[in-house]
N, C-alpha and C positions, 0 to 999 in steps of 0.2 A: 504494501499499500504504499502510496506516493504523500508524502507532506505538501507537497507545490501548491501553489494557489495559481489562479489564472494568471496574476502577476507578474510569478515567478515563471512561468512558463513564456508568458509574452517577453520577459527581458531575457529568456534563453533564447527563444527565437531572433531576437533584434541581434544579440551578440555571435548569433552561429550565422547571419545573414551578413553581416558586417565582416566578418571572418572568411566567407565564401566569397563575398566581393573582393576582398583583398587578395585571397590566392587565385582568383579566377584566372588572371592575366598570367601567371606564371605556368597555369596549369593548360590551356591552351596553347602556349608556346611551348613545354614540352610534349603535348599531343601534335603538333605539327612536325618536331624533331622526329618523333619516334615515327608518324606516318613517311616520312623523305628515307630516314635508313632504312626502312620497309622496301620503300619502292626502289632503293638503290641496290638493296639486298636481290629482290627477284630477277634483274636481270642475270646478274652472277650465278645464280641457282640454276638459271637454265644455260649458261655457256658451261658450265662445270657439272652439269648434268647431276646434281644434288637434288632427288627428288623426294625426301623424307619431309613429312608434313613439317611445317613451321610450328613453331611453338606458339601457342594460344596470346593472341593480343589483348590485352586488359582494355576494355572499350567502359568508359565513363558515360 
């Protein structure tokens, strides 16, 4: 059982939203970097005939 009040929940959500906003640009940058790396690796896999399945890429 939680002892949080509605005000506590609202404050928690406000802080969480502020933290998410602060880190969103960095997360987007890292996501684009991972996509570029994946796009660069795929042709090399074809060139060197490495056909094993790629590790699963975490998607947000």
